[in-house]
N, C-alpha and C positions, 0 to 999 in steps of 0.2 A: 776927847770928844770921839765917839765912835764914827767911823765911816760907813755911810749906808748908799746903797745904791739902788735906785728905783729901775728894775729891768725894762721895764715898759719902756723907758725914757731911751734906754740903751741902743744905738745904732745896731742893728742886725748885721752879722758880716755877709759879703757879697758871697753868694752860694756858687760853689762850682761843682760840675758833673761827678767830679772824682770824690768829692769829700761829702760825709754824711751831713744832713742838712741838722743844724743846731736849733732845737725848740727854747724858745727866751719863757724864763718863768714869769708870771705877773704877779710877785709879790716883793713886799719890802724886805731886803735881805741884809744885816749886818754881816759885812764882810769880814770884818776882824775877828767876829764870833766863829764865822765858817771856820776860818783858818785855825784859830786856837783850837779848834774841834779836831782838826785835821792834824794839827801839830802833835797832839795827843797818841794818834794812829803809833803803832808798832813800826819800826822801820822808816817814819818820817823823821828827817833830820833837823828839819825846820822851813822857813819861809821868809822871803822878801817881798813885801808890799810897797810898791811905788807909784806916787802920783808925781804930776808936773813939777812940784816945789819942795817935796817932802817923801820921807821913806820910812816904812816900819820894819824890823828887823827881829827875827825870833828865831836864833840857830843854837842848838842844845850845847855846841862846843864855840864858845864865844872866842876862843884864839882863830877861828876858822872865817869869822865874818867877812873880813875883807877878801879872802880866797873866793867866798862863796859871790860877794858882790860882784868881784870882777867876772866871774864866771856868767853870772846872770846878765850882766852890761853888756858883754862880749857876743853872749850868744844872741841876745834880742839884737843888737847892729849887725850881725852877720845875717839871720833870718830876715831882717828887713832889706838887706842889700841884696840877698837873694830874690826876694819876693819883686822888688823893684827892678833888679837886672832882667827877670824873667816876665814882669807884666801880669803877677798873680795876685796883685791886689793887696787886702790887709790879712793878716794872719789873727787866728783865734786861739789856736794852742798848737805847741809845739814840744815834743819830747827829744831831748837828748839823753842818750845812753852813754856811759863810759864803762870801764871796768868794773868798777865797785859802785858806781854813783849814778842816778837817773835825777833829771831836773825837768820839770814840767813847769812850762812859759805860757801865760795867758793873758789875755788883753781882754778886760772886763770895763766896759765904758772907758773912762778916763784914767783907768790903773791897769798897772803892770805887775802881775803877780807871777814870782817864781817859786815853786815847791820843791826842796831836795828832799830826796830820799834814797834808800838804798835800792841796788840793782833789782833785786827780788821783789818789790812792793809793787802792786798791780796798781798804775798811775788811773786807768779808766773811770774807777770810783770817784777819785778825788777830783778828777777833772769834771766829773758829771754834778759833783756837790757844788763845784763853785759857779758852775755854768746856769 
């Protein structure tokens, strides 16, 4: 069953002065279809789409699924801890860049999305596609 989100119902993130304002699109979007399209792009390694009780994983190298799942979960927990510690509210998107890998983490409604890519891939168009 495809996961759909109605963007008009998604609570807009709290805006802070130092962050760009994110516009909310007013259309139905099939999040999985968008992620599959992104997955096909050069340099994109895969994604994890998490809901409260389920997850969908599409990683090009199946032997690395656990590694990417741990990276995603650890990064999300760390980010939430930092946001809480500094009273920054909720996050909309986070990019973590390593030596060879980059991960884009997003909150879209009730879903958590992690998109893994090679370091040289521009993550901003991917972020804009998903938001």
